[in-house]
N, C-alpha and C positions, 0 to 999 in steps of 0.2 A: 708851610709844610704841615701844620696841624690840620688844615682843611683836607689835605691829601690823605692823611691817615683816617680822618673821619669818613671820607668817601669809601676807602677800602673796607672799613668796619661795617658801614651800612650795606655795601654790596654783599659782604660775607654773611651778614645776618639775614638778608633777603633770601639768599640761596639756601641757608639752613632752614628758613621758614618754609620754602618750597619743598624741601626734602620731607619735613614733618607732615606737610599737607598731603604729599604723595603717599606717604606711608599710612595715613589714615584711611586711604581708599584701597590699600593693597595688603596682602599677606595677613588677612584677618581670619581666614578660615583655618581652623585647627582640627586635628584629629581628637577623638575622645580623651586621649591621654595627654593632650596639650601640645603635642608635637606638630611641626609644620608638614603638610602633605608633601609626598615625594615629588609630585609634579611642580610644586612651587619651589622646592629646593633646586630643581633643575633650572628654573628661571633665574634664581639667585646666583647660581654657579656660572652664569655666562661670563666668559673670560676673553673671547675673541671679538674683534670688531669687524665691521663690514665696510666696504667703500661707501663713503658718504656720511659715516658716523662722525660726530663732532664732540669735542670737550671744551668746557669753559673752566678755567683754573684760576683760583685765588690763592696767592702765596704771601706769607708773612714770615719775617725772621731777621737774621743778622747777615752782615757782610764783614768779613775779617780782612784787613789789609795784610798782605804777605810781604812782598819785596818790590823795590822799584829800581830801575836802572836809569842813569842820566841825572839823578837827583839824590841828595842825601835825605833818606826817608826819616831820619831822626831829627831833621830840621823842624818839622812840623809836629811830629809825634802823633800820628793818627791813631785814634782809638777804634774800638769795634763800632760799626755803623748799623743803622736800622734800615730795613728794606721791605717793600711791598710791591706786588705786581698783579696785573690782570693779563691772562693769556688765553689764546684760542688755538685749538688743534682741529685739523680736518684730515680724516683718514682717506688716502687714495688707494690703499690696499688694506687688508686686515692688520698689517703690521707697520706700514710706512705712513707717516703723517707729515703735513706741512702746517704752518700756522704763523701767528704773530704774537708779539708781546709788547706791553707798555708798562714800565715800572719806574720806581723812584727810590733813591738811596740818599741818606744824609749821614754824615760822619763828622765828629768834632775833632779839633786839634788840641794840642797841649795848651794853647793859649785861649781856648774856649771859642774859637771861630768855627764856622761850619763849611764843609765841602758838600756840594750837592751834585749828584749825577742822575740823569734821567734817561736810561737806556730805552730805545725803541727800535724794533727791527723784526725781521722775518726769521723763521727757523724751520728746520727739517729734522726728522728723527725716525727712529726705528724702535718698536716696542716688542720686548720679549714678555712672555706670560707663562705662569705656572699656576694652575688652578685659579684661586682668587687673588693671586699676586701678579702685579704688573710692573715691568722694569723698562721704562722708556729711556733711551739715550738720545741726545739731540745736540745740535749746535745752533746758536742764534747769532746772526750777523746783522749789525745795524749801526745806528748812530747814537752818540752819547753826549748830549749837551751838558756842560759842566760849569759850575760857578763857585768861585772861592773869593770872598771879600768882594772887591769891585772888578775882579778879573773873570772873564768868561772864555770858554773854548768849546768848539763844536768839532768832534772828531769821531772816528769809528770805534766800535767795540765788538769783541768776539767772545762768545760765552758757550764753550762746550761743557756738557755735564751729563749727569745720570740721576735717576730718581727711582724710588721704590714705593709702590702704592699697594694698598690692600683694598680690594673691591668689597665695600660694605654691602651694597645691593646693586641692582642693575643701573641705578641712576648715579650713585655716589661712590667715589674712591677717595681715600685719605692717605697721604704719604709724606716722604722726606726727600728733599732735593739737595744734592751736592754739586755746585756749579763753579767753574773757574772763570774769572773775569780777566780778560787781557785788554787793557785800555791804553793805547798809544796816544801820545801827543806829539805832533810834528809842527811846531810853530815856525812861521816864516823867519823870525829873528830869534835865535837862541838854540839851545840844545834840545834834541829829542828826548822825551821822557816816556818810559814804558811802565805802566802801573799794573800790578797783579793783585787780585783780590780773590777771596773764596766766599761764595754765598752758601749759607746753610739755612734752609727755610722749611717750613711746614706748609702743605698744600691741601686744599679741598678741591676735588675735581668733579664737576657735574657733567654727566654724559647726556647729550641732547639726542 
């Protein structure tokens, strides 16, 4: 798992470096009083997307265990977990997008053991916008390989949620995500278990 976090950190730093490189070549002309020309502000204020526009999103943060059915959640005493993801959006209209996500979460138990969940799936969403603020809502449907001690499970995951982004410039947006995780387990032998988590993460979104 430390290698996974290293990969997320490296990708995040690479995209931050691309942002700084892009800014070195843009928005350098200023009026005599030091202000940015009006025509360049018009470019910065771009809020709408066009069909074919794409986003690449890096997210880092926490996952909070909420409640479980079919099992005594106090039995293991799950703490707050850590989460990172890479995601991609493709706009099919100025507001509707489709995409995919690959992420990973680990969370410790009261006994010091680790639960790992690796969600991967497709998502669809709709984005509201107001000036330089963007508010996408989406749902991700996919699979979630899970591992706890020597036990493994492969099952579905459903992640509806909403985000709020501030458009820093035409290339970059930064925001906060609040996403519900519904993680059912339907074993062949035993009781079904339904896990519910809440993801609270920060994101950097690069507009391609």
